[in-house]
C-alpha positions in Angstrom: 46.2 17.9 9.1 44.8 20.6 7.1 40.8 21.3 7.1 40.3 19.4 3.2 42.3 15.6 2.9 41.8 14.1 -0.7 43.2 10.7 -0.9 43.1 7.6 -3.2 40.6 4.6 -2.8 42.5 1.4 -3.1 40.1 -1.8 -3.7 40.9 -4.5 -1.0 40.7 -7.5 -3.5 43.5 -6.4 -5.7 44.6 -3.0 -4.7 43.8 -0.6 -8.0 42.4 2.6 -7.7 38.1 2.4 -7.3 37.9 6.1 -6.3 39.3 9.2 -4.8 37.5 11.1 -1.3 37.7 14.7 -0.5 36.9 15.0 3.0 36.3 18.6 4.4 36.4 18.7 8.3 34.5 22.0 8.9 31.5 21.9 7.6 32.0 18.2 7.2 31.4 17.4 3.8 32.6 13.6 1.9 32.8 13.5 -1.8 33.8 10.6 -4.1 34.9 10.5 -7.1 35.7 7.6 -9.8 38.3 7.3 -11.8 36.3 8.1 -14.9 35.5 12.0 -13.1 31.9 11.2 -11.7 30.9 11.4 -8.1 30.2 8.2 -6.4 26.2 8.7 -5.0 26.0 7.2 -1.5 22.5 5.2 -1.0 20.7 4.5 2.2 21.3 1.2 3.8 17.7 0.3 4.0 18.3 0.3 -0.1 21.0 -1.3 0.1 19.5 -4.0 2.1 16.2 -4.4 0.1 18.4 -5.5 -2.8 20.7 -7.6 -0.7 17.5 -9.5 0.4 15.9 -9.4 -3.3 19.4 -10.7 -4.6 20.1 -8.0 -7.0 23.4 -6.3 -5.8 26.2 -6.3 -8.4 29.1 -8.7 -8.1 29.2 -11.3 -5.1 29.3 -9.7 -1.8 30.1 -11.9 1.4 26.1 -11.6 2.7 27.0 -12.2 6.4 29.6 -9.5 6.2 27.5 -6.9 4.3 24.4 -7.6 6.4 26.6 -6.7 9.9 28.0 -3.5 7.9 24.4 -2.7 7.4 23.2 -3.7 11.1 26.1 -1.5 12.5 25.6 1.3 10.1 21.7 1.2 9.6 21.1 5.0 9.5 24.1 6.0 7.3 25.1 6.3 3.3 26.9 3.2 1.9 29.1 3.9 -1.2 29.2 1.0 -3.5 32.8 1.4 -5.1 33.5 -0.7 -8.1 37.2 -1.4 -9.6 38.2 -1.6 -13.2 38.8 -5.6 -12.5 35.0 -5.7 -11.6 35.5 -6.1 -7.6 32.5 -4.5 -5.9 33.1 -2.7 -2.3 30.6 -2.0 0.0 31.7 1.1 2.6 29.9 3.3 4.6 30.7 7.0 4.9 31.7 7.2 8.8 34.5 3.9 7.6 35.5 5.9 4.6 36.1 9.2 6.5 37.7 7.6 9.5 40.2 5.7 6.7 41.0 9.1 5.3 41.2 10.6 8.4 43.9 8.1 9.7 45.7 6.3 7.3 49.2 8.5 5.9 50.4 9.0 2.8 47.9 9.7 -0.1 46.5 6.0 -0.5 43.8 4.2 1.5 43.3 0.5 1.5 39.8 0.0 2.3 40.2 -3.6 3.8 
């Protein structure tokens, strides 16, 4: 495996492309780009938790699963990935990095 890995992230609901992840091992860097070309900016888990409690999150996330993820990754950055069909996926940066590093091929299923 090289220092930089580039893979396509797929929606867990429908399998469409949601983003491209570029991970560099040293110095560590993760860049996530939407299919339209803009960089997806991560957010702190506390901001996401406030929106969850206020009911302001886009899409229809599974609240129990999202709360469990926020508890586990309470100090990490969270990516909000939207597929062309409108499905919204929330993943912590360490989960994206692990999926990119461990999956074979050019595609990563975020399931």
